[in-house]
C-alpha positions in Angstrom: 73.8 -67.5 -81.4 77.6 -67.9 -79.9 78.0 -69.4 -76.8 79.4 -66.2 -75.0 76.3 -64.5 -75.2 73.9 -66.7 -74.7 76.4 -66.9 -70.5 76.0 -63.6 -70.4 72.4 -63.4 -71.1 71.4 -65.7 -68.8 74.1 -64.5 -66.0 72.2 -61.7 -66.8 68.4 -62.6 -66.2 69.6 -64.7 -62.9 70.6 -61.2 -61.4 67.5 -59.5 -62.8 65.3 -62.6 -61.1 67.1 -62.6 -58.0 67.4 -58.7 -57.7 63.7 -59.1 -58.1 63.0 -61.4 -55.5 64.8 -59.3 -53.0 62.3 -56.5 -54.1 59.3 -58.6 -54.1 60.5 -60.5 -50.2 61.7 -56.6 -49.0 57.6 -55.6 -49.6 56.3 -58.4 -48.5 58.2 -57.9 -45.4 57.2 -54.7 -44.9 53.5 -54.8 -46.0 53.4 -57.7 -42.9 54.9 -54.8 -40.8 52.4 -52.7 -41.7 49.9 -55.0 -41.2 51.3 -55.7 -37.8 50.6 -52.3 -37.2 47.1 -52.4 -38.5 46.0 -54.9 -36.0 47.3 -53.6 -33.0 46.0 -50.4 -33.8 43.1 -51.8 -34.6 43.1 -53.5 -31.3 44.6 -50.7 -29.3 41.7 -48.4 -30.6 39.2 -51.0 -29.2 40.4 -50.8 -26.1 40.3 -47.3 -26.2 36.8 -47.0 -27.4 35.5 -49.5 -24.0 37.4 -47.1 -22.0 35.7 -44.1 -22.4 32.4 -45.7 -22.5 33.4 -47.1 -18.9 34.3 -43.3 -18.0 31.5 -41.8 -19.1 29.5 -44.9 -17.5 31.3 -44.1 -14.2 30.2 -40.1 -14.4 26.4 -40.8 -15.2 27.0 -43.6 -12.6 27.7 -40.0 -10.0 24.4 -38.5 -11.2 21.8 -40.9 -11.6 20.0 -43.7 -9.3 22.6 -46.5 -9.9 22.4 -49.0 -7.2 25.9 -50.7 -5.7 24.5 -53.3 -8.2 25.7 -51.6 -11.0 28.4 -49.9 -9.9 30.4 -52.9 -8.8 29.7 -54.3 -12.2 31.1 -51.1 -13.5 34.4 -51.5 -11.3 34.8 -55.2 -12.4 34.6 -53.9 -16.3 37.2 -51.1 -15.5 39.3 -53.4 -13.9 39.2 -55.9 -16.6 40.2 -52.9 -18.8 43.1 -51.7 -16.7 44.8 -55.8 -17.0 44.1 -55.3 -20.9 45.7 -51.9 -21.0 48.5 -53.5 -19.3 49.1 -55.4 -22.4 49.6 -52.2 -24.3 50.9 -50.0 -22.0 53.8 -52.1 -20.2 54.9 -50.8 -16.5 59.1 -49.7 -16.9 59.7 -51.3 -14.0 57.7 -52.8 -11.1 57.2 -49.9 -9.7 55.8 -47.4 -12.7 53.5 -47.6 -14.6 52.2 -45.4 -17.8 50.2 -42.4 -17.0 47.6 -43.4 -19.9 46.8 -46.4 -17.3 46.7 -43.7 -14.2 43.9 -42.3 -15.4 41.5 -45.4 -15.6 42.8 -46.7 -12.2 42.4 -43.0 -10.2 38.9 -43.6 -11.7 38.3 -46.6 -10.6 39.7 -45.5 -7.0 36.8 -42.9 -7.1 34.1 -44.8 -8.2 35.0 -46.8 -5.4 33.8 -43.9 -2.9 30.4 -43.6 -4.3 29.0 -45.7 -2.0 29.6 -44.4 1.1 30.1 -40.7 0.9 27.5 -38.5 -0.5 29.7 -36.2 -2.5 28.5 -37.4 -6.2 29.0 -34.1 -7.4 32.8 -33.9 -6.4 33.5 -37.2 -7.6 32.0 -36.6 -10.6 34.1 -33.4 -11.3 37.2 -35.2 -10.9 35.7 -38.7 -12.7 35.3 -35.6 -16.4 39.2 -34.0 -15.5 40.7 -38.0 -15.6 38.5 -39.1 -18.8 39.7 -36.1 -20.2 43.2 -36.5 -19.8 43.1 -40.2 -20.5 41.2 -39.0 -24.1 44.1 -36.7 -24.9 47.0 -39.5 -24.0 45.2 -41.6 -26.1 44.8 -39.6 -28.9 48.3 -38.9 -28.8 48.9 -43.2 -28.7 46.5 -43.5 -31.8 48.7 -41.0 -33.8 47.8 -41.9 -37.3 51.6 -41.0 -37.7 52.4 -43.6 -36.1 50.9 -46.4 -38.5 54.5 -46.7 -40.1 56.5 -47.4 -36.8 57.1 -50.9 -36.2 55.8 -52.5 -32.9 59.2 -52.2 -31.4 59.3 -48.2 -31.8 55.4 -48.0 -30.1 57.8 -49.6 -27.3 60.4 -47.2 -27.2 58.0 -44.2 -27.9 55.8 -45.1 -24.6 58.9 -45.3 -22.6 59.7 -41.7 -23.5 56.1 -40.0 -23.4 54.4 -41.6 -20.9 56.2 -43.2 -18.1 56.2 -40.2 -15.2 57.3 -42.2 -12.1 56.2 -39.1 -9.6 52.7 -39.0 -10.8 52.9 -34.9 -10.5 50.1 -34.2 -13.4 48.0 -31.7 -11.6 45.1 -33.5 -12.1 46.4 -36.7 -10.9 47.3 -34.9 -7.9 43.8 -33.5 -8.0 42.1 -36.8 -8.0 44.2 -38.5 -5.1 43.6 -35.8 -2.9 39.5 -36.1 -3.5 40.1 -39.5 -3.1 42.6 -39.7 0.5 39.4 -36.8 1.7 36.6 -38.8 0.6 38.2 -42.6 2.1 37.7 -41.8 5.9 37.3 -45.2 6.5 39.4 -46.8 3.9 42.3 -45.4 4.8 45.3 -43.1 2.6 45.7 -43.6 -1.1 49.2 -42.9 -1.7 50.5 -42.3 -5.6 51.9 -45.9 -5.1 48.4 -47.5 -5.7 47.7 -50.6 -7.9 44.9 -52.3 -8.7 
C-alpha cells in the first residue's frame, strides 16, 4: 500500500468515528432529556392523583359524618399537597400563583368552613365545581404531547397558561363568594389569601 492511500483512509475513518461519536452523544443527551421529562411527568401525575383523591374526600366529608379529627387530617393533607404543588407550579411573582393551585387553595378554605356552618350541600357543590376545574387544568398539564419538551419549556408554558393575577375565573369568584358568605366569624377572605 502506498502512504497517501493509508493517510486518506486513516483520515476518513477518523472523520467517520468522530461523526459517530457526535451522533451517539446527541442521542444520549436527547434520551436523558426525554427521561427527565418522563420522570417529571410521573411525579406530576402522582401529585395530581393525590390531589384528586383528596378533593373527592373533601366532597364526601360534606355528606358523611366526618368528625373534626377527620376534617383536620384532610386539611393537613391538602395543605401538604398545595406546598408540593408549588414545586411543580411556582409563582411568577410573590403575588401571583398559578390557577391550578387556586382550585386547591379555595377547596381548602371551603373545608375549613364545614365545622362552623350548617350548609354542607352548598360547600359540597362548590367543592365539586372546583374539583372539575382542577381536573381540567391537570389534564392540560399532563398532556402527552408535551413529552418531548424540556423542563425549561414547561416553565414557559406555565407562565403563559395559568398565571392570571385577577383570579377572575367564574368558578373561583363563586367559591370566593361562598367562602365570604359562610365566614361570618372569620372575616372576609380576599383574592390574595395564601396558605
